[in-house]
N, C-alpha and C positions, 0 to 999 in steps of 0.2 A: 504492501501500500501506499502511494508516492507521499511524502508529507507537505504539506502545509506551507505558504509563504508564512513567515517569522511574525509578520502582521499584519492580517487583512483588514479590509474594508467590515466585514461583520464582528471582527475583534474590535478593534478601533470606536465600533457605534457600542457596542456592548459597555466597552470601558468608559468612553467619555460623554454620552449622549443619554440624558437624565430625563427625557421630555418622557410625559404622559401620554399614552394614546388610545389610552378607554374612553370612547364616549359612552356614557352611564347612561345616559338617557336613552342611547339606541338600543342598549343590552335590556334595558325597562321597557321598552316599548313590543320586543319579540315576544315576551311571556305577557305582557300584556294584550296583546292581538289577539288571545285564543282566551276567551273565561275558562279555558280546561287549566291552565298555566298561571294562573292567578295563583295560585298557592306558590310555585315554585318563587316568583318574584320576591316575596314576602317572605321565604323561609331561606333563601340565600340573602337578600338583606339585612332581617334580623337576628339570624341563624348562623350566616357562614361567612362574617366580616371577612376572611381570608381566604374566603373560595379563589379568588380571581384580582392578580394584580393589575394594577393602572398603567403598568409600561408594556414594551414590546420586546421580543428577543431575536436578534439576528445571528444565520448561519451563512458562511458561504454556499454556493450553489456545489464548488467539489467535495463540503461535509456530505451534504445531503447524498451526492453519490454514492460517497463511500457508505452512508448507511444503507443505501437500497443493495450496495453491490456486497455489504456481509448479510443482508438479510437473503437477499437470494443465491448466496454461497450456505446458508443455514440449512432452507431448505431442499437445495439439492441431497445435503447429507441426509436429514431428516427420511426423504424417500428411499435410502440405500436398508437392505435387509438388514443388512451388517450392525451400521449402528439403533436400527429399531430394535435388535436383539441383544442388543445392549442394555438401549434406554429399558425396555421392559423389563430387564433381569434388575432391575433397582424400583419394580414398582408391583403393586397388588394385581392378583389376578384381574381385575375387572377395566383394567389399562390396554389389556391384550384381546378384547371383547373387536370382535371385526367391525370397525367403522369408517365408513368412507365420506365421514361429513370431516373439512377442516379445523373448524374451532372458530369464534368470530372475534374478531378483537383482540389479537394480538397484537402486548407492546414491549416493543423490545427499547430498552432503558440506556442512554446512554452519557457519556462525558466528553468533553472536547477538551485534546490534548493538542501539546504540538505536534505530535505525532499522526496526529490524524482524530477521528471519532474510536472510542472505543466503549464496547459492548458490556453491560455494568452487570444486566440480567435481561430475561422475557418472562412478561406474564402473558397468561392464560387468559385472564377475566381482567384485564385493565378495561379501568372507567376510566370517564372523564372524555369520551371521543366527542359525544354530542353535544354535552356543555361545552367543548372548545371551540365547535362549531359555533353556536350562538357565541360567543365570546370573540372567535376571529372576524366576525360579519360585525361587531361594535366597535372597530375601530377606526382612527381618523387621524390622517397624516399629521404629525407634529412639525410639518416644515414643509415648505414649497418644493424643496428638491425629494424629500420625501414620499408624495402621494405617490410615485408609480409603487413604492414596492408594496404601499397598501391595497393596491390597483390590482396588483399582479394576483392575488389570491382568488383570481376567478374562478376555481374549480371550485369554492365553497358554496356556489349557488345549487352543485346539484348534489351534494354530498347524502343528504337523505336520503335521496333517491338511492344512492350506493350502496348505504349503508343496508334499506330493507332488498335490494338487490342480492346484499350478500345474503342475508339471512333466509331468503329467495333459495337459493343455490344450496344451504346448509338444506333445505327441506325436501327441493327435489333430486337432490342426491342419495337420497333414503326411501321420499315415497313419488317419485316420479308426476306424474299429471295429477296426481288429486289435488284435490282444493286443499289449502289451507286456511283453517278456521276459526283458529284460536291460538293464541301466545300467552304462557303464563309467566311473570317476571319473575324472578323470584332471588330471595336473600333468606338470612335469619334475621326476623324482625327488621322487615326494610325501613318502616318510618324511624328506624333510630339510628340507622346508616347515615354515614356523614355527606355521600354522595346520593340520597334518597333523590333529590330532585329529577336525577339523571332517568330515575325508573319513571316519572309521571312524564318527561320529555318522551321517553321510549314508548311509553302504553301509546301516548298523543299520535309518533309517525307510525305507528303500526296502523292504529285507527286510519288514520286519514287516508290508506293505500286498499280500506278494504276488510282488516282485519281485526277480531274482536280480540283485546290485552286489556291482561289485571294484573296487577303487581299485587305478590300473596307473598306471606312467610312461607317457606319452604318448610316448615316444620306442621305446616295447617294440611299438606295436601293427600291424597287420599289413595289408595290403590284398592280397587275392587272391579269385578266382573271384567276381568284384563283391560282396563282405562285407568290412567291415571285424571283423579277429578280435586277441582280445585272451585270451594263454593257449589257443587253440584253441578257442575260444568266439565264437560269432558276437555281438555287440552290435548294439542297438536304438537306443539313445540314447546319447549322449556330453552326461554333466557335465563343461566346460571350464572347469577351472582354471587354463587358461593366460595368461601374459605375453603369447605369442606373437599379437598378436590378428587377425593376420591372414594365417595360417598360412604366413609366409615361411620359415622354418626348413627348412631342409631333413632335420633328423632328425623335421620331421611331415608327412611326404610321405604316409605312409598315409591317416594323420585327412585330410590336404588332399583326397586322392585321394575319398575318401568321401564327403565333404562335396560335393566338384563334382561327384559321381556321382547325388547324392541317396541313398546308401545309408543313410544314417543321418539320425539328427535331431541337430544338435547346439544346442548351449545353454548358457551363451550364443555368440555365433556374431558372424564380420566385419562383418557388417551393422549389428547393434545397434551396434558399436561404432565405427562411423564415423556412426551416427546420433547414438549420443549423447553417447562420453566422448573422442570428437578433440576437444580443446580449441579448436581453432579454434573449434569451434561456438558458443564461451560468445563469441566477437565476434561473431558473427548475431545470437547470444540478446540480447545488452546494447547493442546499435549499435539505436537510434530509426531512422535511416533507412533500414538494411537490412531492420529489419523491415517498413516501411511499403513499403518495395519488395518484398517477401515479399508482400503481400497479408495482412499479421497483422492481423486486429480490435482496435481501438483499447483496450479493458479487457484484451487479452490482453496486448500490448503495456506497459499500465500494470505489470500484476503482475511480466513478467520485469524492466522496466526497474527497477522497482524493489528488487526481490531477488536480483539477480545484478549485481555489480560490474564497471565497464568495464571490458572485456578489448580487448588489440587485438594483431594477428600483431607478433613483431620482425621485422626488415627490415634491409638495409645502410642504405638511406636513411635511416630513422629511428634509425639507431643513437648520433647525438649526442642527439637528442632526449631519446631513451630511458633514456640514461646521465644524465643532469643530470637525468630525475623519479624516479631509481632509485629513493633513498629509499622512495618515495609506490609502490610498484610490487613485484607477486613473481611469477619469472620460475618457468615451466614448460615443460617439453618437449609439443609437442602431442599425443604418445602414450605419456606417460610414465605410471606409474603409482606406488603406496607411497611416494608423496613423494621416488623418486630422482631425483638431480639436479635437484631445484627449490631455488632462493634466493630470498631476502629482499632485496630489493635494497639494504639497505643495510650489506648483509652480503659483497654479489659484488666480488671482486678483479678488478683489470685483466686478469689471466689468467684466470679464472672468464669474465668478458667477452667474452672473443673465441670462449671455446666456446658461447657464448650466442647471440651477433650470427652464428656460422656454422651452427650448429644450428637446429632448426623448435622455436622457442618461442612461446610467447605470453605476454604481460606483463598481470598482474590488478593492478585498484587492490588496495592492501593493505587488507583487513579486519584488525584485531588481534581472534584469540580470545578468547573471554572466559574467566572462570577459574570455579575450583573450590575453596573454603578444605578441606583434611582434615586431616586426624590419620595420619601413618605412623611405625612404630614409634616411638610416644609425642612426635614431634616435628609441629608445625604447619606445614602449605608449602601453595602457592598454585600450584597447577597450569592450565594452559594445556586446552580443552576444544572439540572441536567433537562435535556431532550429526550420526548417520548414520540417514538414511531409507531402510532396505530398502523398494521396490515393487515393484509388479508390474500392468501392464495399469494405469497412472495413477493404484495406492492405494497408500497407505503401510501396508506388512506392520506393519513392526516399527518402533521409534525405539533408537536404543543412541549410548552417547558413548564419545567414548575421551580420557583424562587424559593429560598427557605435561607434560613439560618439554624446551626446545628450540627448535627453526625448527618443526619438525613432527610430524605424530604416530608413533609409534614405543612400543615396547613394553618399553622397557628403564628407566623412571623408576621410582624404589621408590616404590609408593602409588598409581600408574597403571594404563593400561589399559582394554579394556574396561569400563562401567561402564550398569546399567539406569538407564532413564529415567521420570520421576514426572511425570504430568503437574498441574498447579495450577489450579485456575478462572483465576488470573491473575496 
């Protein structure tokens, strides 16, 4: 992977431009245009003040191309039987059920470095795509010179259509020409989830395309008569936002039974998590010897090794060596999510270290996040940032940034939260 210029236009703008580009009135008008979304507007304004940043993030066209190249390379590897066998060996039996669907909204999370983009992790139920679509449409040029940048996101006009087509592709891959009648958007206690407004946005999106949709607690689903039921209504497709990736919780028995019986189309599903999001996959994808043994072509190896920080499994045998190198490492649970129980090595205490070496963890070479300088509440600040690429079938659908202060991404930072991404020529 070719290194980027020492200082790009995008890097200079992230460092020097503190303009605010969010048109809050335009954002609110999008919610207020549909009576069904009035509660979305209220819940974001009053309960989630740090969901959206008022500023934008800039990346170069070369950085986007690097992200796309990495995603394409991962897809080619995932398609190989040798890789799939290795990934399934780390997963429970439910992940090996034959499933032709890809799984919606893969999230590839990147840090930007002088050596190029670096993949931090892959998520299979990445939230925020629809929220970020609305956010990106509510931007205004901070100056005349930047007018072209905000106008360049012309593809935003068709994203809802593209998202719905993605769900239809998932449906048709299993059900062919049968009509899709009802979708359940599920999570545990969905009304208490931080991204709950997005559930309502998806409900409205599906209904706008003529498909009945409801948001329901996964624990309230029932399984009988060979069908999955929600509020005495038969469910055809489940948009899955659970973090019980392998449906192991007894509270999700109905959903698991329906999935195993192929009575529903579930997306994303356990197999997608095993193939993409289990962080042991990063160990395979960042190791040259493993890639060679899997029969990966040299050019694909080069792309993967150049964009994925070296990652290794944490074992008791390697504990002393990993502890000695901890300041250069970042520790993550193999099946973790949302930055929970993740630790920068230089912050790890002896007590936490015992949890790490006794748990199922990986250690990834530390890649410090780049920074976005901004102004919040009249005070200039420098926030960390990462870039999320929402992808399907190996292609990027949308880019969004997350701005934060702390060890990991969060929505507690004043001035932080989701931010739109603008492409610069370099």
